[in-house]
C-alpha positions, 0 to 999 in steps of 0.5 A: 230480229230483222230491221227494215230500211230503205235505199235509194241510188244516186239521183233518185228520190225518197220516198218515190224510189226507195227500195226496202230491205231487211238487216239484222245490224242496228241503225247505229252502224250505217256502213255495214246497212249499206254494205247489205244493201250493196248485196240487196242490189246485187242479188236483185240485178247481179250486173258488176258493172253497176258497182260502186253504188252511190245510194243513201240509206233511210230508216223510218224516214231518216237519212242514215247517210250516204254511201259508195259500196264497192263489191269486193269481188267478181265471179270468175269462171273455169272449165275442163275439157270433159272426155 
């Protein structure tokens, strides 16, 4: 069952700037939840230059902690000449 969490970026305020997202992880695993917040951010804006992200995770108005989220990879591209 998914649980709704929220995150705010460093410098933003809760709850005004909070972004909601869902996770399968319980609040006992805030680092995994922070990783999923990073995925949510990337899906909304795939700008890899924004990483690492500094954000704070919330559940039902309670802070689960502040995290620095890094991206582990960047897309690579290759091409083949078409005859």
